N, C-alpha and C positions, 0 to 999 in steps of 0.2 A: 676492595674489588674500585678501582677508578672505572667514571665512565662521563661520558664524556655527552655532552646533549649538544650531537650533529643533526647537519639535516644536508643525506646528498644533493644536490640537484641537477639532471641531465636535461640540457637542450643540444637540437642538432643546426641549429642556428638563428643568432638573431640579428639584422640589422634593418631590409625595408620590411614595410608592408604591403599587403595583397593588393593595392591601391594601384592603379595606373598615375597616379601625381609622383612626384619627386618622393624624394630619399632620404625624408628626416633630415637633411639636413647634409647630408653624403655629398660630396661630388655628383654632379647628374651624368658622369660616364659610370658610373655607378650604380644607374639605379634597375630595379629590378621590379618587372610587369610580371610574374608570379606565373611563370611559364610550367609546359611538363617538367622540367631541367633543372627549376631553381630550388633549393634546398629548404624546408620548412621548417621551421623551430619546432620541436616538441618537447616541448618543459614536463617535466617530472621529477618528485620530490620524493624522496624514502622516508619512512619514519616507522617506531613500531609500532602497532598492533593495540593502541588505546588514542582512548582523547581527551580535550580538557575543550570547554567551551572561552568564548571569544567575545568583543565586544568592541568596536569602531574605533570605539575613544580607551586611552589605558586600559586597552585589555590582561597588563601585566606577566607577570613572566610566563614567556611559549617553556611549553612542557613543566615540568613541575609535581605532579599528583600521582606520588610516587614514583614510577619508573616510565609514564609517561611523557615521550620525549619526543612529542608529535605536533606540525602543524597544525593547526584549529581555522582556518580562513581567512588568516592573515595576507598583508599585500605589501608584497616583495619585487621591492626598485631596483631594477636590473639592467647594469648600462652594457657597451663595448664602447670599446676603443681601439684603434686601429695599430699596431707592431712591425715592429721589423720584427719578417719573414727568414729573417739568414739567423736572428742573433735570439729570439724570440723576445725583445725587447718593448714592453709598451709606446708610444711615441707622445715623450713628452706635452706636444703641442698641439697633438691630437686632444689632450684631457684637457689643457688649459682653452683650445682654438674652441670655436663656435662649427666646425664642422663634424660635429659629433652626435653620436646616434643618444639623445639625456632620454633618462625614465620612461623606461617601459613596464606595469605593472602585470605582474603574475598573481596570480589567488592560490597561495598557497591548498588543498582541500583542507575539508573535516570532518573527510572520512576516514577511512583506512585504502585508500585504491593510491596510488605516485602521481595520480594524475594533477598538473597546475597548468592552467589557463592564463590566457594570456587576459585581460581586461578589455572587458566588450569584444569579447569572444574573434579577436583581432588570429589574423594566420600574420607571420613574420618569415621572412626572407632572410638568409645571407644575402653580400654582396654578391656578384658574381666572381669578382678578383678581394683580394685581403686579404690578413691573416690579422686577428683579433680575440685584444684582452676582455673577457668577459668579468665582470664587478656586480656584484649585488648589497641591498641595508637592508637590514629592519630595523619598524624606529618606536613601531608604537604615533605618538601625535607628542613626540621628542622636539620633534621641528617642525610642529604645527601646519596646519592646515592644507598649509599651498608651500614645502618649502623650498626656499632660495641657496640656490647653489651656487659657492663661491670659489676663486682657484688660488690656490697657494704655488708654491715652487714644481710642479710636477705631480702639482694635484687638489683633486677635486673632493670638496667637502661641504658644510651644511650646520650650524650652529644649532645647537641642544642644549635644552632643560631636563632634567629631570624631574619626579617629583619624588620618588620611589618606587612607581610604580611599572616606569617604564622603564621594556628588555631591548635594550642595541647591542646588534647583533652587524657583523657584515662578510665578506667575501669573494674569495678571488676564482674564477674555474681555473684547474688547472688535473694534467694528466697523471693519470694512477707511474707508480714506478714500470708492471708490466706496459701500459700503454704508451711510454715514453722508448722503451724500449723495442717496441713491436715494429712504431714508427719511425726510429732509427733519425736521418737527416733531416726527414719531414716535420720532425715533434715540434718547430719551430715558427710552424706552419698552422698547427693548432691555434684557434680556433677558426674553420675559413668552409666557404662552398666546396674544396676538397677535398679538407678531412671530415667534415660530414657528411662526405658520402662512400668516404671510406668505413664506414662509421664508427666513427670516433664523436664522443658530442662533449659536447663540455658539461661538467660536475663541476657543481659546486658545495663544497662545505658550509655551511656556516658557523661561527665562533661567536661567544658572547665575549660583551667586553667588560660587561659591569662586575660585580662581588655578592652573592643574593645570599642576602639571612634568612632563615622561613625562623619562625619562633613558636614556641608552646607553651603552657603551665599546668605545672607536675603542684599537687598538693601533699604535705608534707604533716606528717604527726596527727593527732590524735584534736585536732581546735578546729575541727569543722575547715577544713581547706575550700573544699567545695564550693562553700559562701565568700571567697571570693572572686572578683573578677577583674578581667586586664581594661582596662579603660582607653589605655592610650601607649604604641608603642615607640619613642622614636629614635633616628640617628642620624650624628653629625656628620655631615660630608658634600666633600665638592659636588654642583648639582648644573656647573652652566660649560659648556668647551664647545669644542669643535669635533664633529664624524668625518674623521677625511677615511672612506670608503673607493675610491678611485687612487690611484701612485704610481709613478715607475718604481720604486724601490720599497723597499717591504716594511722598513724602519718607521716610514713615514706614516703608516696607518695603523687605525684603531680612533678611540675617544683619548683628545687632550683637552686636559678640562684645564679651566683659567683658574690664575689664582689669585687664594683667598688669605685673609691674615683669622687667624685664630676670632678673632672676638667677633670676626665677618660670617663664621661657618651655618649654615642653615642648616634645622634641622628638619628630616624627611623623616614622614609620618607612615607606618604598615599600616594600610588600607586593606578592605577587604569587599569582594565585587558581591553587589547586590542581587537583585531579584531577576533586574532587566539586564544583568553582566557591564554595570557599569561598577568600575571605581570607588570606593566611599572610606570617610572616615569609621573604625569600630565600634567607634559608638550614635553612629550619624543615626539612629531607629532608635534609639534610647529616649525618651520624654516619659518625664516623671518631677510631679514636685513633692515634698518634706507631708505633707500632706495629704499622699500616695500613699505612703507605708502604713503598714500597720502591727502593730503590737509582737505576731506572730508569724512566723514566714509562710504560713500556710495558708496563711488569709489573707495575705498581697494577690492581688491580681493581673499587677504587671512586670514588666521582664525589664528583673535588673541589669542584664546585661547579655553578651550573646558567648564570651569565652570566661568562664570559669573553671578551676581547678579542680585536678578528677580528683575524688573522692583518693580517700586515706589507701593505700592497698594497691591499690588500675596498676593494673598493668599496663596502658599507655598513660603518658601524659596528653591534653588538650591542645591541637594546635588550633594556633590563632591566626584568623587572619589573612591572605595572600603570602610574598615574599615580599621581600624588603630589599631594593634593589642597590648598590650604594658604590662609590668610584671604589677602585682598585686600589694595589700596590703604597696605602699605607699600614700603619701599624698598632695602629689602635683605633678602638670608634669612642668617644661617646655615648652611651646609652643610656635612655632615663627610663621611665616604665611608670605607670600610674596606672596604682591597682585600689580597688574599693569593697567595702565589707559594708553592708547594712546591715548584718544578723552575726549572731553568733554559732556555737556549733550547735547549739541545742533549740537555735532557729527565732531567739525572739533578739529584738529589733537590741542595737548597740544605739545607746545612751549619747556615748561621751560622739560628740561631732571630731571630734580631733582622729578618735581613731576607725572614722570611717573610708576616710584616705590618706593615701601616702603612695610620696615620687621617690623612688628611689636612680638614684644616680649613681651607672659603673665606669666603667675602663672594659671595654673587649679589645683583649691584648694578646700578642699574637706570639707574644713569652709563655704565654697558661694554653700557647695549644702543645698536644704531645702529640707527636706526628704516630699517623702508622706505621708498623713493623714493616723494616728494610726503607722505609723514606727520609727523607734527609730535614732534619729541623728545619721551618719555613720560621721565615725571615718578615714576610707580608702579606697578608691580606689580598687573592692573588684573581687574575677573573679566571669565568671561567666557572669558579667553586662554589658553592656551595653550602654554608654553617647553619646546622640546627641549633636553635638555641634556645634552651629549656629553660624555664625562668620556676625555681623553686619553691609553693611557699607555704610560709606556717602560719593565716592569718595574717594583720596586717604587720606583725611587729618582727616579723625573722621573715628575710631573702635568702636565696643563696643562686648563681646563676652558672650552666653550667650549658658546654656550646661543645658540641660533633659536627664533623663533614658530613651535610648532607651529599645529594641527590648526585650530581653534579662530577666530584672528584673526591677523592679520598683523602685527604689533609691531616687529618689529627682532629685535637675535643680538649675545649678550653671549660676552666674548670675556678668560680670564685665564691666564696666565701665572704661574703660583705661584711659582716656580723665581727669580722675579725683583720677587718684592711682597714684600720685606720685611716689611712690618706685619701682615703673617699670623702671623711668627717667631713657636717658642714657649717663652714665656718661666719 
């Protein structure tokens, strides 16, 4: 079943605050004093009845716990630029000029209601004249604490740096097919005070710009796989580029990654969320020395790791960390998995230090994805799709990798048998 992580935002207008002053850079003759005939912004977000935790930094993927496709207090950056009310095209010089409505913040609710409040409880209004296109983005902390916006050819963007934990999304308000039909020739006047008074509110559907990978570890065989712990999972991916969120032409929008050579391509690390809601390394809280290890696991008082393989025959694999968000549009990812095992299946300490740790270097290749029934054979890892990767372990000597498409869209599965793939041998 295809599942999009979509968020519909509806507003009744945006452009001027309710203050008596000037109008956020708009021409003075478009100022709004918040009178009784002004059209206020009524921002709302529609989401399923579920919730996920969030933090103010590196909040991780939005949604992603089962069917939890919900906002959880995220800061949504909302922009509006004047458009041609006869053709519906956004004025490029308004996007790149200085007389524009810049960066208003909407806080997406953390409960199951649809209300999204403007930051600092502001009330905003449409100008009395003019039609506007609405754009928005969510980027976690990938743009820095105080984003600097730059202009391209009829575009507005900000430079981003991702570490694998940030979810990048953009949106543009659009009328539904039914709304366009109902408005007729007035459809290009949306969105404006005129259409707001007719009951047509901007609806924004946010789309994911990255590919999402989720990971599990599954125990196989009878060699005590539950004593195997994942220490680190990392994927090579480009991590810098431009987030183009305001544009005239649809082909210009999205995440435009910088160029990298194979030698400079960085690793992005899977992370977990700590008790304070901050993303951190999988083993950030795991600290012990060789002297802390005991002869029998029953006597060990510390914590070897947080993510161990499921016991042999367990119905479900053990989820590992949060999701890893990487660049889309590629045919393969270089994947490395560090695992540790200090005790054998009998609970006795492994004395051979070389057998305690291992790093598996694998390729997650789109050619190994078996598409769902009725779907075409995929050629790239796509944005907004989530691939659920299961690491199957038999102690430290065997490992296989399977991946099936996870929550966002159904696209196929991947099966790897590293023990029978000698192209991955370390030379």
